[in-house]
N, C-alpha and C positions, 0 to 999 in steps of 0.2 A: 504493500500500500504506500510505502514511502516514495516509491518511484512515481506512483500516480499523483501524489501531491506536489511533485516537482515539475509538472507539465508547464512549459513556458507559455506565458500569455502573449503571443505574438499578435501584431496588428493583423486583422483578418483581411482587409482590403489592400492589395498591393498591385502596383502597375507592373505587369510582367507579360512576356510573350509566351513563355513555356511554363508548364507545371514544374514545381521544384521536386527534386528527388527526395521526398520525405519518407517513403517506404523503403525498406531494405532490399536492394537488388541483389539477392543472394541465391536465386534458384537457377539451376541448370535444367535441361530438358527432362532428365530423369526425375528430379524433384517435382517439377510441374506435373508430369504424368502420374506420379504416385498420388499426389493430392487430388488431381482431377478424377482419377479412377476411384478413389475413395468416395468421392461425391456421387459417382454413378452407382456405387454400392452393388456390384455385380452378384455378390452372394445373396443379398436380399432379393434381387431380381429373379435369380434362379429358383429360390425357395418360395417366393410369394407371387410374382407376376407371371412367370412361365406356366404354372398350373392353370391360371386363368385363361391363357392362350390355348391350352389343351382342352379346356371346357368348350371353347368356341370351334376349334378345328381338329381336335383329336391329335393323331400323329402328324397331321398337317401343320402343327405348330413348328415343326422343323423347317418347312418352307416359309412360314410366316416370318421366322427369325432371319432367314436368308434374304427375303425381300426387304425386310426392315433394314438389314445391313446395307443393301444397295442404296436405299433412300438415305441411310446414314452417311454413306460415302459422299453423296451429293451435298448433304448438309455440312459435313466436315470440311469439304473443299470451300464451301461458301463462308463458313466461319473463319477458315484459314486466310482467305484472300481479304475479306472485309476487316478481320481482326488485326492483321498485320499492316493494313493501310493506316489504321489509327490505333496503335498499341497503347491504350490508356486504361487505367483502372476504372471500372464501371460496368463492364460487360456489354450485353446486347444493347441496352438503351443508349449508351454513349456512342456506339457505332451508328445506330439507326438515326440518332439526332444529327450526326455530322453528315451522313450520306443521304438520308431521305427527308430530313427536316426535323425541326424541334417538336412540332405537334405529335408526329408519329413516335418520336423519341420519348416524349413524356408518357404517351400511352404505354409504350414498352416498359418504362420504369414502373408504372402503376401495376402492370401485369406481373412484373417480377416481385414487387412488394407483396402482392397477394400470395404468391407462392412462398415467399420468405416467412410470412406469418403462419401459414398453415402447415407446410411440409415438415419442418424439423420437429415440431411438437407432436405431430401425428405419428411420425416414425418412432419417437421416443416412447409414446404411450403404448406402442406395440411390443416394446422390449420385454415387458413382464411375462408375456406368453412363453418366451424362450428361457427366461430366468427361472421360471417356476419349476424346472427340473431339479433345481437345488434349493429353491426358496418357495415352498408350496404356499399358495395364497398370497403371493407378492402383490401388493397394491399397485395397480398400474399408474395411478396418479402420482404416488410417492416416487416410484421408480423413474417415471418420466421426468418429474421435476428435478430430481437429483442428477439425472443424466444431463439435462440442459444446463444446470449450474456448473457442473464439472466441465462440460464442453466449453462453456463461456470462459472459465478460468484458463483453460489450455489455449483457447483461441487468442487470448491477449498476448501470448508469448511470441517470440521471434518467429518469422516465417520458416527459418531453417529448423527450428525446434518442432514446429507443427508438421513440417515435411517428414522429419524423422519419426515422430510419434505415429503419424498416419501410415507411413511406410511399414512400420513394424506391425501395426494392427491389420493392415491390408494383407501382409504375408500370413498372419495367423488366420484371418477369416477365409483366405483362399484355400486353406486346407479342407474346408467344407466342400467346395465345388470339386476339388481334386478327389476327394473321397467318393463322391457320386460318380465321377468319371471312371475311376478305377473299378468300382463295384459293377457299374453297368457294362463296361467293355470286357471285364474279366468273367462275367457270368451272363453271357448273351442268351436270351430266351426267345427273341423275336428275330425274324429274318429281315433283311434290308428292304423287302417289298413293302413293309408297313410305312417306310419313308417315301419310297417311289410312288406307291399307290396308297395314299393315306386313308385311314379309317377312323371312325369315331363310334363310341358306344352310347346308345340312347337308353331310355328306360327299359328295365328288364335285362340289360346287358346285351341288347341286340346290336350287332355290328352293322354299320352303315358307311357308305362311301362319303368322302369329304369333297364338297364342291369348291370351285375356285372362290366363290363368294364367301364361303366359310373361312377359307384361308385368309382372304383379305380382311375379314373382320378381326381375325387374330393378329394381323399385322399392326393394328392400332396399339395393342398391348405390347407387342415386341418393340415398337418405336419407343414406348414409355420405358421399357426395360433398358434400352441402350442410352437413353437420354442422359446428358451431363458432360459429354466430351467437349462441348463448346465452352465449358467453364474454364478451360485453360486460358482464354483471353482475359479473364478477370485478373490474372496474375501478371499482366503485361508489364507493369512497372516494377515488378519484383523478379522478373526473368531476364537473364543476361541475353544480349543480342536479340531483343524481342521480335524485331521485324523478320527474323529468320527462324528463331527457335519456337515461337508460339505456334507457327504452322506445323512444325514437327511434333510438338506436344499434342496438338489436336488430333492429327492423323494417327499417331502412335496410340493415343488413348482409345480412339474408335476401334482400331484393328485389334488391340488387346481385349477390349470389352466384348467385341463380337466373338472372339475365340473363347474367352473365359465363360461366356454364357451359352453359346451355341453347342460347344463340345459336350458339356455335362448334360444339357437337355437331350441331345442325341443319345448319349449313353444311357440316360434314364429310360428313354423310350424302348431301345432295343434290349435293355437289361431287365425290364419289368416282367416278372413271372406271369402276370395276368394283366393285359392292357385294360380290361374292363374294371378290375379292382384298382389299378393304378389311377384311372381317370375318375373313379367314384370316391377315392380316398379323400378325407378332409384335408390332408396334407400329402400330396403325391410323393414329394421328395422324402418325407419321413417314412412313407410306405416302402420306398426303395431301401432306405437305411435299415429298417427292421426286417424286411423280407430277405435282403441279400446280406445283411450284417446281423446285428442284434440290438437289444434295448440299450445296452451300455454304449454302443456306438452312437445310437440315436441321441442319448443324453449328452455325450461329448460334443457332437455336431450342433446340437441345439444351443449350447453355450457359445460355440463359434459364430452362430448366426446372431446371437446377442452382441458379440464383439463387432460383427458387421454393422449392426444397427447403430451401435455407439459411434463407430468410426464414420458412418454415413452422416450422422448428426453433426459430428465435429467438422467434417469436411464442408458440409453445407453452411454451417455458421461461419467458418473461416472465409469461405468464398463469398457468401452474401454480405458479410461485414464490409468487404471491399466495395461492393456495389452501393451499399448505404453510405459509406465513406465518400465515394465519388459524387453522390448526389449532394452531400453537404459541402464538399470542396467547390462544386460548381454553383453553389448558392441557389439551389432549387427551392429551398424551404425558407420560411421566415428567418431573419438574421440569427436569433439566439439558437434555434434548432440547427441551422446549417453550421454555425460556429462550433457547436459541441460535436456534431457528427463528424466534422472534419479534423478533430484532434488526433494527433499521432503520439504514441507513447515515446517519451524521450530516450528510453533505453532499448526497448524491444522493436521500435520502429514499426509498430502495428497500429491499425485503427481501433484502439482499445475501447473507445466510447461506443462505436457502432457495434463491436462484438458483444460488449456487456449489455447494451440495450436489447439486442436480439436474443441473448441467452435469458435475460430476465423476463421478457415478454413470453418466450417459449415456456419457461418454468411456471409462470402464472397460468398460462393456458393449460398446461399439464395438471396443475394442482386443482384447478377449478372446473375442469370439464370432465363430465362422467365418461364420455366416450367421444374421441375425436378421430375422424377418418380423413384421408386425403380426398377432399371433395372432388366430384367428377369434373367440375368446370376447369380444374387445373389442366386437364387434357386439352380443352378448347384454348386455354391461355397458351399452352405450349404450341399448339398448331399455329396460332396467330403470330407468335414470336418467331417460329421457323419461317413463316411466309415473309416476314419483314427482313430476316437475315438473308434469305435466298434472293430477295429483290435487291438488297444492299450489295450483294456480291455481283449482281449484274450492273447496277447503276454506278458502282464505285469506279469501274474501269472506263465507263463512258464519260463521267463527269470530272474525275480527278486524274488527269494525265501527267501532272507534274509532281506527284508525291515522291518522296525518297524511295529507293529500291525496296520492294517488299515482295512477299510471296504471291505468285500468280498461278492459278490452277491450270492444269492441262484441259484441253477440250472445252474451254469457256465459250459460250454459256451453257453447254450441254448439261453439265452436272447440276447447276442451280435449277434448270428447267425440270430435270428428273425429280429433284427434291420437291419442287413446287407441285408437280402433278401428284406425287405420293402424299404430300401433306394436305393438299386440298381434298383429296379422297378421304384421308383420315378425318378431316374436319366434318365432311359430309356424314361419314359413318357415326361420329360422335354426336352430331346434331340429331340424327335419326334415333339414337339410343336415348337421348335426353335433350329435347329442344330448349328446355328452360336454361340449360347451361349457357347456350349461345346468348340468350336474353340477358343473363347476369353479366357475362363478359362484355357485351355491347354497352350495357349500363355503366360498367366500370370505365369503359373507353370514353363515354360521353362525360362522365364525371371528371376524367382526366383532362379532357379538352376544355371544360368549364374552368377548371383551376388554371390551366395554362393561359387561356385568353383573358381571364378575369384578374389574375395575379402576376403571372410571369411576363406576359407580352407587354403590358403597359410599363413594366419596369426593365425592359430590355436594355442591356448595357450596364445594368446594376445587378440584375439577377440572372442566374444561369450563365455564368461566365465560362465558356468553353475555350480553354487555352490550347496551344499546340502541345504535341507529345513531349514527354521528358527527353531531353538530349542525353544520350548515353556517352560515357567516357569511351574513347576508342580502344583502351586496353582492357576492357572488361571481358572480352572473349566470349566464346560460345560454349563449346564443350557439351558433354552429355552427362 
């Protein structure tokens, strides 16, 4: 706490062209990738999201994850080109504002804040389910609140420290998906035909063929499972040689994520002793663990899933605190709020106020909410965000021809167009499932525009000051 009390009270308004290097630029590609993958939470995706895809498409979930991976490549290239054109802390909204305009940029920020408020606390509340194997009757509110407070304390530390902690936890949690992979491929019970000609089991265990439409419905969930690789851009001001290495981090994160999720899902399908029982099980992956392993193994792996949830919460808070910090630094909010959110810890060089605020809000939500779930409109929010990023990747090359050298994708604009087609389809599917989600998200967008035109636009030049990217020292190097 001593360090927190010694934060310097610097004048907030300064005349400058570039952002100052306030955050610690200490990440190489490997560090960025570890932190970004932790935010993707691949273990949680395999255990929680993949079974939902199986409910929609049976063994066709295999193809759903492949198609989602192709769409992911398009989005990763889009993030890489747009993100390295403007390598600033803030994430998607900072890019959209610079490339497509401030109104769309502020809408993107509001969308991200919705996710910030809901997702970490929702994930934390689900941790007690896996902790119950050693703490029977664990209170989900208490466990969730404790996780958020501990995560907040760690998030305040140096970026290198967070990278190390998340890297260790990531290695531990990946043992869970490795176990599923080994069990499934070592004890194959199904032929490869269940992947080539996918099947699903309806009521009464009756086998049915899987249609292309069913596979595409599952693609929506597979896209969710892979989401997060674009988070690498948030660490732009903390990654060395950002204009080059951010693109590497994004692409490596996507490729690793696809492999870490698709391989164990495939292993689980071909290793299942009974596909009908596998798909009907409350937790299909735990069915694999108990049927191909034993109860003890299931207990151990459940604890690893708990570690994955904790690591995911930590990664999201660290990442999102940079987004909130960026909004304060650019003076998007009233002066006192912006000033506090823009504070950087004098020793750890981290956006400590933004991290603490996020952790406290998450802890309060966990402590006071009987049951919180990741609300379905976050899927619609994600779809709109992807559309804005894909459009940015197309527009940036047309509008900004004099930018410093940065990553440029191959086959432009083919990849952004592929991503747009896939994401628009995803949005249509989500709207068909729950049209009210679209209404809520559009309402949030209208509210964002009202704030922008009522508060920010009349104060242009004094509010939302977007400076040029931090200038890196030439000897900072790249490396991995």
